[in-house]
C-alpha positions as CSV (number, residue, x, y, z in Angstrom):
1,M,-70.4,72.8,-243.7
2,Y,-71.9,71.8,-247.1
3,Q,-72.1,68.3,-248.3
4,E,-69.8,67.3,-251.2
5,K,-72.8,66.1,-253.2
6,I,-76.1,67.9,-253.2
7,Y,-79.2,65.8,-254.0
8,R,-82.4,67.1,-255.6
9,T,-84.5,65.5,-252.9
10,D,-82.5,67.3,-250.2
11,V,-83.1,70.7,-251.9
12,L,-86.8,69.9,-252.3
13,N,-87.1,68.9,-248.6
14,K,-85.4,72.2,-247.5
15,M,-87.7,74.2,-249.7
16,G,-90.7,72.4,-248.2
17,H,-89.4,73.1,-244.7
18,V,-88.9,76.8,-245.5
19,F,-92.5,77.0,-246.8
20,E,-93.9,75.3,-243.7
21,R,-91.8,77.3,-241.3
22,F,-92.7,80.6,-243.0
23,R,-96.4,79.7,-242.9
24,F,-96.1,78.9,-239.2
25,V,-94.2,82.0,-238.3
26,I,-96.6,84.4,-240.1
27,R,-99.6,82.8,-238.4
28,S,-98.1,82.9,-234.9
29,R,-96.2,86.2,-234.8
30,S,-95.4,89.1,-237.0
31,L,-92.1,89.6,-238.8
32,S,-90.4,92.9,-238.9
33,K,-90.2,94.9,-242.2
34,E,-86.4,94.1,-242.3
35,Q,-87.0,90.4,-241.8
36,M,-89.6,90.4,-244.6
37,K,-87.1,92.3,-246.9
38,T,-84.4,89.7,-246.1
39,I,-86.7,86.8,-246.9
40,D,-87.9,88.4,-250.1
41,Y,-84.3,89.1,-251.2
42,H,-83.2,85.5,-250.7
43,L,-86.3,84.1,-252.4
44,S,-85.7,86.5,-255.4
45,E,-82.1,85.2,-255.6
46,I,-83.4,81.6,-255.6
47,M,-85.9,82.5,-258.4
48,K,-83.1,84.0,-260.5
49,V,-81.1,80.8,-260.3
50,L,-84.1,78.7,-261.2
51,N,-85.0,81.0,-264.1
52,E,-81.5,80.6,-265.5
53,C,-82.1,76.8,-265.9
């Protein structure tokens, strides 16, 4: 499923896509409390990894 080699530009593109998709979704419909908690959890995990660098 995952590529053998991960490129920085690929990660940045994915992060940009996540941002745009989230912006679109919150403007077009509401997310459930559980969905927001899941998104918040995963973003917090990403921030932990970035803060360790």
